[in-house]
N, C-alpha and C positions, 0 to 999 in steps of 0.2 A: 504493500498500501503506500501510494503515493506519502511527502510529509499534507497536504493540501486534503488530502482524505484521512489522513488522522486527527487533522487539525474539526472537521464539520464531523464527522466519531463523537469524537470528544466535545462537542456542545451538540450534539445529537441526545450519548448516553447521559449528559450532568448536568441537566440545566431544562427547569419546566418556563421556566420563566427570565430571564436574560436581561440584565443589569450591565450593560459596561460601563467604567468611567476610568471618564481618563485623568488622570492624577499622579504624585509624585508618590516619591518613596516614603515622605512620613504618617503616609493612609495604608499603601500595603506594608503588607508585614513580607514579601520575599521582594529585597531589598539589591541594587547593584550595587562594589561599591568605589566612591567615585563619583561624582558630578557629570566626566563627560567624558566621551575618550581619546585621544589621541592616536592617532595611524600613519606615523613614519611611511614614507613610501619603497622606502629598503625593509621593511618587515614582513614575513614573512608571512603570518599569526599574528595576531593583541587578546589573551587572554584575560577574559572577561569575570571576575569573582561577581556570585552571587551567595546569599545568606538565605533561609527558613526562618520566622523570629517563630514560626508557629509550635502549637504542639498540636502539630499536624500535615502530614504529606500535601503537596499540595502540588498542581500539573503546571507548568510550566511552556508557554510556546511563544516565542523569539523570529524577528522576520526586519528585516533594513529597506527603507524605502527615500527616493533621492529629496522630499518637500511633499508629503502629502498625510497630514495628523490625520485623515480617516482611514489610511491602508488599514491595510488587512493583507496572511500570506499569502491569499489568490493572488492579489494584484503588482506582490512588492517585487519595487522596482530597482532598490538600491545593485548596486558589483559588491555583492559581498556576501559568504557563505558561512551560516552558524554553524555549528562541530560539539556539541547536539542541538536542531535546533528546537523540538520535540524534547525535553523530560521533563519526571518525576521525580522531583528536590524534597527527602527526607523531612517528619518535624525534625527542626531545631541543627537542619541537617546546612551543607554544599556546596552545592556546583560549580564548580568552571564550567565554561564557555571554549571556543576558538573562531574568533574574529578572524575570516580570511575576504584579502580584499580579489575581484576574479573577474577583474575588471578590466581593456585597457589605458595602462598606465598613462600612455601618450594622449588618451581622447582629459586627459585630464590635465587642469591651466601647471609650469611649473613653476609661474612665479608666483606661487600664490593657495594657504587655502585651500579645501572643494569640502563643503560638510553634504554631510548623511547625518538619517534618523534612523538610531535603535530604537526598534521596540520589543515591550518583554508584557505579555498576558502571560497574567494568573487567575488556574482553572483550580478550584476551591475545591474537595471532595464533599461528597453529598452521599447520599443509605440510599439504596432501593426503598426501603419502605415512603424514604418522601419523595418519590415517584410519583405515584399515589394521589397526592395535595401540591394543589396548589404554593409554590411554595417565591420569594425572593431569592436568587443567587447573585452574590459580587462578584463580575470579574472587576480586578484592578490592572488597569494597561499603564503602563510606564514606560517615556519618550524619554530619550537621550542622545543626544546627538553624539554625533561622528565627526572631528575632525579632522579629513585627509590630510596630512602636511609635509608638498615633497621636501626632502631634504636640500633641494635647490636651491632653497630662499632664505635669505640672511636669519642669520641666529637668533633667536630670541631674549639673549641676552640682552640689545639693544630695545628696553622691554616697550610694548606695544600703547605702555601708556603719554610713551614720549614722541609717538607718534599721532598725535591723534591732534585736531585744532578743533576753532570756532569761530563763525562767526557772526553776529547780531544784525538784522537789522526788522523796521520798525515794517507791522504792518497792518494797515490801518492803528485802528487802537491796542493793538497788541505789537506780538513779537515774530519775532522768525530765529529762533534756536540751528543754527548748522552744522551738523558735526560731519568733521574730516576723518575719512579713517585714513589715511596715508600708508599706514603699516602692511602686509601682506596672514595681516593674520588676520581673524573675522575678532571685531571688538564689542565683548559684551558688556554694556552697562549695569548696575544695577544701584546708579545713585548717581548724578548732581545735583548742583548747588551753587546758584548765582548769587553775589555777593556787589555789591556795590559800595562808592565809598564807605567798606566796611561796612555796611545793613546786608541784610540777607534781606535781596529779594524774593526768592523763591530753589525752590528745593522738588526737586524734583525723583520718586523714587519709582514706582511703578509704570508697567507700556511702556518703557526706558526701550528702545531697538539693539538689538544687533546689526550691525554692520559691517558689509561684505570689506572682504581688502579688497583699500587701492576704493573707497565710495566714498561716501555723504548719504547721509538724512540730515530731512530736517524735522524739528519737534514747535510745537505752537507754543507759547507762554503768553499767560492772561492775567491779569493785572500785577503790570509791570510798569507802568506809567515815571516810575522815578525812574529809569535803563535814561531816556532821554537827556538828561538831563546831567548822566555821569561821568571823569576827564576817564575815568577806566573801571575794565569792570570783573571783574576773578571768579574765575570757573570751576570751583571742584566735582572730583567726579570718581567713581570709582567701579573701577573692572574687573569680570569674575577672571579670575586666574585660569592652568591649568589643570592645579590639583582645586579648583574647586572656593579658593584664597579671595581676598582683597590685595587689590594693586590701585592701592591711590595715584591722582597727578595732578597737575592745576598747568591755567595754563589763563594770562590776561589776555583779554582786549583790551589792545588800548588806540585811546577815540581823539 
């Protein structure tokens, strides 16, 4: 039986009413080590470690997509192989899964990172008696970024934070803050603080964009009338590092 067939069989066997939650590891009991996967272009494979914190076994299904939050194992289009793609993880146990790039390396840019998404579906057990009753079974789906990193791009030694710049332009009664990521790496922002003349104007920590290498994104800032009279504006920001830690940075806009 192929992987897709096994996936469908699991669904039919275990579920009467299905609710899939796109969630993070704070809710799922089967968790992956780390917050992202860095896949060097010269790696033969990357090992992903999982831990089951439940006192019972779970079945896990994994797949990779390019950029489709609604992807399933049936239409997964990411150029990666997972070994094994479906497995049972015992109570309070662990599991190692090998991630193997299976695509054509020459089809990806050599001067910047490429991004893919690793999906993990946690399927909790049930018992034969409960199948005769209406019930709600929760399937937890966790989605993690895979950064495919060419060995030909500059070393991250010159931190990504040093390669960020900002511009501010009025837009009606609002302001447009443009973030420029001139690095070869994806820049994931968790916090942006704008101060003018030593006073906080705006703090942004929700819905911040992940900015692709050598590209920019614009954020609209409300209630920022004090910016029009400010001589110097300081941008303090925090990026998410490879291990999930904070990378602080700052930038001054001289006017």
